[in-house]
C-alpha positions, 0 to 999 in steps of 0.5 A: 633522504641520504648523504651519499658516502661518495660525495658529502657535497650532495644530498640524495632525495628518493621517492617511490611507491610504497610497495617498491624496492629500492637498491643502493650501491653499497660503495657510493650510497647512490640509488642504482635505478629509479628517480632521485633528486640531488641538492647541495649540502650546507658547508662551513664555507671552507670546503667542509660539508655538514653532516646530514641529521634528518629531513623535515616535511613542511606544511602543505600549501594548497592551491585551487585552479578556479578554471578547472577546480584542480587542486595542487599541493606544494610541501617544503622539504627541509634538512637539519645538520649535526654541526649547525642549527641552520635549517635548509630548505632544499626543495619541495614536493609537488602533487595533485589532489583529486576527489575519488568518491567522497574522499580526496587522494593524491592524483596518480603520477603527479608526485615530483620533487623540485630542488631549490635553484640555489642548491641545484647540483648535477645527478652524480650517477650521470658521468663521462663515458670516457676521459676528455680534455679541453685546453685554452692556451694563452698566446699573449705575453704578460709581465708585471711587478706583481707576481701573485695570482689572487684575483681571476675571473674566467668565463668561457664556452667549451665547443664540443667540436674543438678541444684546443683553442689558441686565444689571448687573455690580454683583454682581461682586467684581472690575473687571467693574463698571468695564466699560460693555459687552462686545461678542462678535464672531465674531473678537474680544471688546471690553471698553469701560471706563466713563468715567474707567477705564483698562486695565492695560498689563500685561494685554497686555504680559504676556499676562495674560488667558485666553479659554476657550469650552466645548461638549463640550471646553473650549478657549482661543480668544484669540490677541492683545490690544491697548488702544485708543481707540474712539469716545472710550472706552478699550477692550481688544480680544482678537483670537480665533484664528479666526472662530468660529460662535456655536455654539462660543462659547455658554459663555464664561469670560474672565479679565483680569489677576491 
């Protein structure tokens, strides 16, 4: 178990045969080849991830299948951190047990690891082959006396066949109406405010945002955020925790503010 230097948001769990040799990338800390599983590290809720201390193997839970008398074992894997006493269960090892002669042994090719759903994160080794961009442009005009963007929800699908959508946010009941366009890229998402509107500093200072992608699993992909000026327009830029293939971001759910 390690916490890769390339992204402290992730924990890396690796299993291999006792005689196997594992090679790691010295720059990133990621396993070069072979099976690895990843889980989200705990944080202080403001974008600072705790530092990995050690991992702890829980007690095995044995289950016997009455139909074929096969034995299955599930062993919880826990992580402790240097900054907190909270113990995190990131997942569990699964394997089969079989009788060989007069002794029990682990069934060959049965050992695997399952990450807890709430801590699932994408494999950081699987990245975009090339940069890509997908834009939603808001065609609807919007005016309001309240010029502060502090409560925004956006749910959308990215269609791999089309990279520019002209759409209207007028039916939204939140501050999405005050957005001129949203640009999704492999490594960041940028919200451009309409003229005269500004983003609340609390979104960034309090890390009051979530960015989740869904395929088989739902996982959080935001890493950091900043408010800036781009071509004379105020923008909120959310940096992602890796460079994502668009296939991993086809269904998106973003919440900013309260």
